[in-house]
N, CA and C of each residue as an Amber inpcrd file, in Angstrom:
protein
   456
  29.0340000  -1.9760000 -15.2440000  30.0820000  -2.3770000 -15.4580000
  30.6310000  -1.0030000 -15.9300000  32.4220000  -1.2030000 -15.6350000
  32.6070000   0.0780000 -16.0210000  33.0570000  -0.4090000 -17.6370000
  34.3020000   0.7100000 -17.8370000  34.5140000   0.3570000 -19.4420000
  35.3380000  -0.3060000 -19.7480000  36.2610000  -0.3990000 -18.9180000
  37.6740000  -2.0340000 -19.0660000  36.6250000  -2.6840000 -18.5430000
  36.4720000  -3.5890000 -19.9490000  35.6930000  -4.6690000 -18.9850000
  36.6660000  -6.3020000 -19.4160000  36.9270000  -6.7040000 -18.1130000
  37.6910000  -7.8930000 -18.4990000  37.6310000  -8.9850000 -17.7270000
  37.0970000  -9.6490000 -19.1830000  36.5080000 -10.9870000 -19.1330000
  37.6480000 -12.6230000 -18.8090000  37.2990000 -12.9710000 -18.0310000
  38.7150000 -14.2250000 -18.4440000  38.5080000 -14.5790000 -16.5280000
  39.2360000 -16.1390000 -16.3670000  39.1630000 -16.9990000 -15.2290000
  40.9020000 -16.1310000 -14.7430000  40.5330000 -15.7340000 -13.3690000
  42.1880000 -15.6620000 -12.5900000  42.1330000 -16.1290000 -11.6870000
  42.8270000 -15.9640000 -10.6120000  43.1570000 -16.4490000  -9.5210000
  43.0400000 -15.9620000  -8.1900000  42.1310000 -16.2010000  -7.0660000
  42.2450000 -14.8270000  -6.4250000  42.5950000 -14.1090000  -6.1480000
  44.2210000 -14.1840000  -5.8050000  45.2970000 -13.4040000  -5.4410000
  45.2360000 -12.2600000  -6.5680000  44.9640000 -12.8520000  -7.9630000
  45.8370000 -11.8050000  -9.1250000  43.9250000 -11.0680000  -9.1460000
  43.1730000 -11.6570000  -8.8150000  41.5280000 -10.5950000  -8.9650000
  41.8480000  -9.8630000  -7.8720000  42.2740000 -10.3420000  -6.4260000
  42.2490000  -8.7080000  -5.3930000  43.0590000  -7.8760000  -5.5910000
  44.6620000  -8.1730000  -6.9810000  45.1530000  -7.7200000  -6.9760000
  45.1030000  -6.5870000  -7.9450000  44.1170000  -7.0950000  -8.9270000
  43.3870000  -6.3760000  -9.9390000  42.4940000  -5.6770000  -9.2560000
  41.8860000  -5.4050000  -8.1960000  40.6310000  -4.3760000  -7.6720000
  41.5080000  -3.4250000  -7.0210000  42.5540000  -3.6930000  -5.8550000
  42.9010000  -3.5720000  -5.7700000  44.2110000  -2.0920000  -6.4120000
  44.2040000  -2.5630000  -7.4780000  44.9450000  -1.5890000  -8.1200000
  44.0440000   0.0870000  -8.3510000  43.0610000  -0.4670000  -8.9140000
  41.6710000   0.7090000  -8.9040000  41.4940000   0.8760000  -8.5060000
  41.9960000   0.8180000  -6.6050000  41.1680000   1.0480000  -5.8220000
  39.3220000   0.3250000  -5.4510000  39.5690000  -0.4850000  -5.9650000
  37.9260000  -0.2990000  -6.0790000  37.7980000  -2.0990000  -5.3520000
  36.4900000  -2.5570000  -5.3740000  36.3770000  -3.8240000  -4.3820000
  36.7450000  -4.9410000  -5.3590000  36.7260000  -6.3190000  -4.5440000
  36.1210000  -7.1630000  -5.6290000  35.2360000  -7.9060000  -5.0520000
  34.2080000  -8.4650000  -5.7890000  32.3620000  -8.0900000  -5.1230000
  32.1030000  -9.7150000  -5.7490000  32.0300000 -10.9770000  -4.9330000
  31.4300000 -11.8940000  -5.2920000  29.8890000 -11.9860000  -6.1800000
  29.4930000 -12.2140000  -7.1700000  28.4460000 -11.9010000  -7.5950000
  27.6730000 -12.9020000  -7.7570000  27.8530000 -14.5500000  -7.9340000
  27.3310000 -15.5510000  -7.5960000  28.2940000 -16.9250000  -7.4670000
  28.3240000 -16.7170000  -6.0210000  28.7490000 -18.1110000  -5.1850000
  29.2420000 -19.2690000  -5.7310000  27.9670000 -19.5000000  -6.1750000
  27.4920000 -20.9130000  -6.8300000  28.2560000 -21.5250000  -8.0820000
  28.2800000 -20.4490000  -9.1220000  29.0030000 -20.5450000 -10.0380000
  30.4800000 -21.1820000 -10.2740000  30.6150000 -22.4450000 -11.3610000
  32.1250000 -22.6260000 -10.9360000  32.6580000 -22.0460000 -12.0900000
  34.0520000 -21.6330000 -12.0840000  34.2390000 -20.5230000 -10.9970000
  33.0810000 -19.5870000 -10.6720000  33.5520000 -19.5040000  -9.2960000
  32.2910000 -18.0340000  -8.7540000  32.9690000 -17.1410000  -9.4610000
  31.7850000 -16.0320000 -10.1130000  31.5050000 -14.7540000 -10.7300000
  32.1730000 -14.1900000  -9.8380000  32.8750000 -12.9050000 -10.4010000
  33.0020000 -11.6560000  -9.3770000  33.0660000 -10.3480000 -10.5950000
  32.6760000  -9.3620000  -9.3620000  33.3640000  -8.3160000 -10.5810000
  33.5520000  -7.0990000  -9.1890000  33.9360000  -6.5300000 -10.3090000
  35.1200000  -5.3120000  -9.4500000  34.4320000  -4.1320000  -9.9030000
  34.1410000  -3.5930000  -8.1660000  33.2820000  -1.9820000  -8.2960000
  33.5170000  -1.7100000  -6.7220000  32.7300000  -0.6850000  -6.6400000
  33.3470000   0.0780000  -5.7910000  31.7250000  -0.0630000  -4.8060000
  31.9970000  -1.1690000  -3.9730000  31.1380000  -1.6420000  -3.4440000
  30.1390000  -0.4990000  -2.2210000  30.8120000   0.1880000  -1.9120000
  29.9040000   1.6720000  -0.5260000  29.1070000   2.4150000  -2.0300000
  29.2450000   2.3970000  -3.0460000  28.4480000   2.9220000  -4.0070000
  27.6500000   2.3960000  -4.5360000  27.7810000   0.3490000  -4.6670000
  26.8080000   0.0010000  -5.1140000  25.3590000   0.1800000  -4.0170000
  26.0910000  -0.0150000  -2.5790000  24.7630000  -0.5010000  -1.4050000
  24.0980000   1.0200000  -1.7380000  24.7930000   2.5870000  -1.3960000
  24.0020000   3.4510000  -1.7740000  23.2070000   3.4940000  -2.7380000
  23.7490000   3.3970000  -3.9170000  22.5260000   3.1520000  -5.2360000
  21.5410000   2.4870000  -5.1960000  22.1320000   1.1030000  -4.3910000
  20.5330000  -0.1050000  -4.4750000  19.5900000   0.7860000  -3.2530000
  20.2230000   1.0550000  -2.2260000  19.1770000   2.4020000  -1.2490000
  19.2050000   3.7260000  -1.5500000  19.2390000   4.1030000  -2.5480000
  18.5250000   4.9870000  -2.9090000  17.4180000   4.3750000  -4.2350000
  17.7160000   3.3880000  -4.3050000  16.5800000   2.5710000  -5.6440000
  15.2420000   2.2860000  -4.9620000  16.0780000   1.8070000  -3.6830000
  14.6590000   1.3120000  -2.7680000  13.5800000   2.0820000  -1.8320000
  14.2120000   3.4430000  -2.2550000  13.9080000   4.5590000  -1.4150000
  12.4310000   5.0310000  -2.4820000  13.5140000   5.2690000  -3.9070000
  12.2860000   5.7950000  -4.6940000  11.0840000   4.5240000  -4.8910000
  11.6910000   3.4880000  -5.0900000  10.3690000   2.4570000  -5.3580000
   9.1760000   2.6110000  -4.3750000   9.8150000   2.9710000  -2.4060000
   8.8620000   3.1770000  -1.6840000   8.2290000   4.0110000  -2.1230000
   8.3270000   5.0510000  -2.4560000   7.8050000   6.1990000  -2.2770000
   6.3750000   6.4190000  -3.1940000   6.7300000   5.7310000  -4.4540000
   6.3230000   5.5050000  -5.7190000   4.9840000   4.4800000  -4.8640000
   4.8150000   3.8650000  -3.6350000   4.4610000   2.8680000  -3.5900000
   2.9260000   3.1420000  -2.7230000   2.1420000   3.0180000  -3.0400000
   0.5730000   3.9140000  -2.3570000  -0.3940000   3.5850000  -1.3920000
  -0.0510000   4.5760000  -0.6170000  -0.1940000   4.3820000   0.7980000
  -2.1570000   4.2550000   0.7440000  -2.5980000   3.1440000   0.9250000
  -4.0720000   3.0030000   1.4320000  -4.7390000   4.2630000   2.8860000
  -5.4900000   5.0650000   2.3360000  -6.2950000   5.5060000   3.3420000
  -7.2520000   5.2610000   3.8840000  -7.0730000   5.2000000   5.0200000
  -8.8030000   4.8080000   5.2190000  -9.4610000   5.6050000   6.3860000
 -11.0140000   6.5240000   5.6370000 -11.9100000   7.3910000   6.2340000
 -12.9040000   6.4400000   7.0150000 -13.1770000   6.5410000   8.1170000
 -14.2190000   6.2120000   9.0230000 -15.3700000   6.6630000   9.1910000
 -16.5480000   6.7340000   8.7640000 -17.9780000   8.1450000   9.0290000
 -19.2170000   7.1800000  10.0110000 -19.4260000   7.4340000  11.0340000
 -19.8700000   6.7260000  11.6720000 -20.9580000   7.0300000  12.0340000
 -22.8490000   6.0640000  11.7940000 -23.7390000   6.2330000  11.6020000
 -24.6320000   5.9450000  13.3780000 -25.8100000   6.4010000  13.5680000
 -26.5090000   5.5860000  14.6440000 -27.7140000   5.4450000  13.4570000
 -28.3500000   3.9480000  13.9930000 -29.1800000   3.4230000  13.9700000
 -30.3890000   4.3810000  13.4300000 -30.6210000   4.9870000  14.3940000
 -31.3510000   6.5330000  14.0810000 -31.2970000   7.8080000  13.1300000
 -29.8010000   7.8420000  12.6500000 -29.4690000   8.9800000  12.3110000
 -30.8070000   9.4790000  11.0500000 -30.8350000  11.5650000  11.5060000
 -32.1840000  11.4980000  10.5030000 -31.2510000  12.4150000   8.8440000
 -32.1350000  12.4310000   8.3570000 -31.4860000  12.9500000   6.5420000
 -30.1760000  13.7120000   6.7530000 -30.8360000  14.4600000   7.1660000
 -30.0130000  15.9060000   7.7530000 -28.6080000  15.8320000   7.5700000
 -28.1150000  14.6340000   8.8540000 -27.4630000  13.7590000   9.1500000
 -26.3630000  12.9780000   8.2010000 -27.9390000  12.5530000   7.5280000
 -27.5920000  11.3550000   6.7680000 -26.5690000  12.1880000   5.4120000
 -27.0980000  13.7160000   5.0050000 -26.9360000  14.0520000   3.7680000
 -25.5170000  14.5100000   3.9540000 -25.2610000  14.6330000   5.4060000
 -24.3340000  15.7610000   6.1440000 -22.6470000  14.6830000   5.4320000
 -23.1320000  13.1870000   6.6990000 -21.8280000  12.1240000   5.9970000
 -21.6960000  11.4790000   4.7950000 -22.7470000  11.5300000   4.2440000
 -22.6110000  11.4190000   2.3740000 -21.8160000  11.9640000   1.6360000
 -21.7540000  12.8670000   2.0280000 -20.9990000  14.7090000   1.3220000
 -19.4810000  14.1690000   1.7580000 -19.5500000  14.1690000   3.0550000
 -17.9350000  13.7570000   3.2130000 -17.5660000  12.8240000   2.8930000
 -18.2820000  11.3010000   2.4910000 -17.6140000  10.6410000   2.0100000
 -17.2090000  10.1800000   1.3230000 -18.2170000  11.0560000   0.3490000
 -17.7570000  11.7420000  -1.2500000 -16.5720000  12.2040000  -1.2040000
 -16.0330000  12.7790000  -0.5960000 -15.2020000  13.5590000  -0.5470000
 -14.0820000  12.6900000  -0.5890000 -14.0740000  11.6770000   0.2400000
 -13.2980000  10.6010000   0.5350000 -12.6400000   9.9640000  -0.6200000
 -14.1400000   9.5930000  -1.0760000 -13.5630000   8.5490000  -2.3980000
 -13.5050000   9.1510000  -3.3180000 -13.2980000  10.7910000  -3.3850000
 -12.9800000  11.4930000  -4.5070000 -11.3840000  11.6420000  -4.4660000
 -10.9360000  11.8400000  -2.8410000  -9.5210000  11.7590000  -3.1910000
  -8.6330000  10.3220000  -3.1310000  -9.6190000   9.5770000  -3.0840000
  -8.6710000   8.2360000  -3.2310000  -8.9680000   7.1370000  -1.8710000
  -9.3180000   7.5860000  -1.1280000  -9.0550000   7.3040000   0.2230000
 -10.2840000   5.6070000   0.9500000 -10.2210000   4.7680000   1.1430000
 -11.2350000   3.7940000   0.7970000 -12.4120000   4.4520000   2.2660000
 -13.2790000   3.7070000   2.3850000 -14.6750000   4.3890000   3.6230000
 -14.6090000   3.2380000   4.1960000 -15.0020000   3.4580000   5.5060000
 -14.8490000   2.1680000   6.2530000 -16.1070000   3.3970000   6.9050000
 -17.8340000   3.0440000   6.9150000 -19.2510000   3.4940000   7.3670000
 -19.6960000   1.7260000   8.4280000 -19.5550000   2.8150000   8.6990000
 -20.5090000   1.6200000  10.2350000 -21.6440000   2.3030000  11.5930000
 -22.3230000   1.9130000  11.4290000 -23.0890000   2.1930000  12.3600000
 -22.9020000   1.4970000  13.7260000 -22.6290000   2.9740000  14.2020000
 -22.8070000   2.1180000  16.1670000 -24.4320000   1.6990000  16.5040000
 -24.4590000   1.0220000  17.7750000 -25.4290000   0.2870000  18.7020000
 -25.1180000   0.6210000  19.6090000 -25.8660000   1.6430000  20.7960000
 -25.6270000   1.9910000  21.9980000 -26.5090000   1.1120000  22.4870000
 -26.3420000   0.6650000  23.5460000 -27.2390000  -0.0400000  24.9150000
 -28.2170000  -1.0680000  24.1380000 -29.7720000  -0.4290000  24.1650000
 -30.2430000  -1.2770000  23.2100000 -31.2880000  -1.3260000  22.1860000
 -30.0530000  -0.1330000  21.5540000 -31.0180000  -0.1130000  20.1670000
 -30.4890000  -1.0840000  19.3420000 -30.1310000  -2.3620000  19.5570000
 -28.8700000  -3.0480000  18.9570000 -30.8270000  -3.9670000  18.0480000
 -31.6870000  -3.3430000  18.8210000 -32.9740000  -3.9480000  18.1050000
 -33.7620000  -3.4530000  17.1220000 -32.7570000  -2.2930000  16.3110000
 -32.7440000  -2.0770000  15.0590000 -31.6620000  -2.5260000  13.8410000
 -31.1940000  -3.5140000  13.6270000 -30.0820000  -3.9090000  13.5410000
 -30.6110000  -3.9210000  11.8440000 -32.2850000  -4.0340000  11.5200000
 -32.5400000  -4.2450000  10.0610000 -32.3020000  -1.8300000   9.5480000
 -32.4000000  -1.0440000  10.5160000 -32.5780000  -0.4380000  10.2010000
 -30.6700000   0.2460000   9.5740000 -30.2580000   0.2490000  10.3910000
 -28.3270000   0.2780000  10.7530000 -28.2380000  -0.4370000   8.8260000
 -28.4360000  -1.7330000   9.2290000 -28.2510000  -2.5680000   7.5420000
 -29.1380000  -1.5070000   6.6200000 -30.3080000  -1.3760000   6.3500000
 -30.5930000  -0.3380000   5.3140000 -30.0110000   0.9650000   5.0620000
 -29.4810000   1.6470000   6.0710000 -28.6780000   2.7810000   6.0010000
 -27.3370000   2.8860000   5.5840000 -26.7310000   1.9760000   5.5750000
 -25.5280000   1.1390000   4.9520000 -25.6770000   1.0080000   3.3150000
 -26.8270000   0.3730000   3.6040000 -26.8300000  -0.2090000   2.0230000
 -27.4050000   0.8480000   1.2250000 -28.0260000   1.8430000   1.8880000
 -28.6520000   3.4170000   1.1320000 -27.3890000   4.2140000   0.7180000
 -26.6860000   4.2000000   1.8270000 -25.2510000   5.0150000   1.5630000
 -23.7300000   4.2130000   0.4380000 -24.2930000   2.6950000   0.5610000
 -23.3520000   2.1870000  -1.0870000 -24.3270000   2.4780000  -2.1540000
 -25.7820000   2.7060000  -2.3050000 -26.3160000   2.6060000  -3.2840000
 -26.2530000   4.1790000  -3.8770000 -26.0420000   5.3610000  -3.1170000
 -25.8790000   6.8760000  -3.5390000 -24.8430000   6.9280000  -3.5710000
 -23.4410000   6.4450000  -3.2580000 -22.1670000   6.3740000  -3.2030000
 -21.8580000   5.5450000  -5.0090000 -22.4690000   5.2730000  -5.0220000
 -22.2760000   4.2310000  -6.4550000 -21.5620000   4.5500000  -7.4900000
 -21.0960000   6.0840000  -8.2200000 -20.7840000   6.9490000  -9.2890000
 -18.9200000   6.5980000  -8.4190000 -19.1320000   6.9460000  -6.8760000
 -17.8210000   6.7380000  -6.7150000 -16.6760000   6.3150000  -5.9500000
 -17.6940000   4.9330000  -5.8580000 -16.8330000   4.2440000  -5.1170000
 -17.2180000   2.6720000  -5.2410000 -16.7180000   0.9330000  -5.2870000
 -17.8370000  -0.1690000  -5.4890000 -18.0260000  -0.8050000  -3.9770000
 -18.4390000  -1.1290000  -3.4080000 -18.6410000  -2.0310000  -1.9000000
 -17.7650000  -2.9120000  -2.1540000 -16.3830000  -3.1090000  -0.8200000
 -15.6160000  -3.8090000  -1.0190000 -16.3680000  -4.8310000   0.1050000
 -16.6920000  -4.6780000   0.7080000 -17.4250000  -5.8040000   1.6250000
 -19.0300000  -5.0000000   2.1650000 -19.8050000  -6.2410000   2.3550000
 -21.3470000  -5.6750000   3.0960000 -21.6020000  -5.6590000   4.3090000
 -22.1830000  -5.1280000   4.5610000 -22.0840000  -4.4600000   5.7200000
 -22.4210000  -5.6600000   6.4340000 -21.7860000  -5.9910000   7.7870000
 -21.3530000  -6.9950000   8.5650000 -21.3540000  -6.5820000  10.1500000
 -22.3900000  -7.3600000  10.9820000 -22.5580000  -7.3960000  12.6710000
 -21.0320000  -7.5620000  12.7710000 -20.7560000  -6.6280000  13.7940000
 -19.0180000  -6.8840000  14.1890000 -19.7340000  -6.9220000  15.8110000
 -20.3550000  -7.2090000  16.4870000 -20.1760000  -6.7840000  18.1540000
 -21.4540000  -5.8760000  17.9410000 -21.1250000  -4.4860000  18.6080000
 -22.1130000  -3.7870000  18.2340000 -21.9170000  -2.9010000  17.2740000
 -21.3320000  -3.1130000  16.3260000 -20.9920000  -2.2120000  15.0920000
 -21.5110000  -3.1990000  13.5820000 -21.9530000  -2.3820000  13.0010000
 -22.2230000  -2.9780000  12.0450000 -21.6310000  -2.1070000  10.8580000
 -20.0970000  -2.8850000  10.2830000 -19.4140000  -2.5110000   9.0490000
 -19.3730000  -2.4600000   7.5720000 -19.2060000  -2.0040000   7.0240000
 -19.5090000  -1.5550000   5.4230000 -17.9970000  -0.6070000   5.0460000
 -17.4110000  -1.4710000   4.3020000 -16.2900000  -0.8260000   3.3960000
 -16.3890000  -0.4250000   1.9200000 -16.1290000   0.5360000   1.7900000
 -16.0860000   0.7470000   0.1630000 -15.0730000   1.3570000  -0.6550000
 -14.5950000   0.9080000  -1.4520000 -13.4630000   1.3570000  -2.2300000
 -13.7060000   2.2950000  -3.0870000 -12.2690000   3.1880000  -3.1870000
 -12.4840000   4.8960000  -4.4030000 -12.8550000   3.6660000  -6.2230000
 -13.3870000   4.4320000  -6.6010000 -13.3420000   3.9420000  -8.0530000
 -12.2110000   4.4180000  -9.1170000 -11.3330000   3.6860000  -9.3800000
  -9.5860000   4.7200000 -10.1370000 -10.6330000   4.8730000 -12.0730000
 -11.6340000   6.0850000 -11.4030000 -11.7470000   6.7110000 -12.5780000
 -11.1430000   8.3030000 -12.9490000  -9.6050000   8.1340000 -12.7390000
  -8.9330000   9.5160000 -13.2070000  -8.1260000   9.1600000 -14.1590000
């Protein structure tokens, strides 16, 4: 609202003349009201400000990053530790973790081993993140999601 606020009921032609006089636009604020409520303002500037506000809100919105870590059902301890360190780093950086065991060919007979491996990972990463989805078999993959803990 400007500094010269005039409240009252005007004919449309009067209101338009008033806006024209100031080099501004007559903008309808609530058309359903009786009589309709209008405001004298610079419409282009209003749209620009609104765009700027929307952009600022959008930039503040958090973007969820999902990092993946892939294991085989028979991943050895050294590889496991190596991948666990990466998983830890991803969670510390605030990314979501998608850990999965990929079963190639006949290795599907090691489903239990895959599940044990993922549960072991969940346990080892307990202080950095919480399990969002328990290990679930989808086709030839067993997938588990871990979300970072909000501890900053």
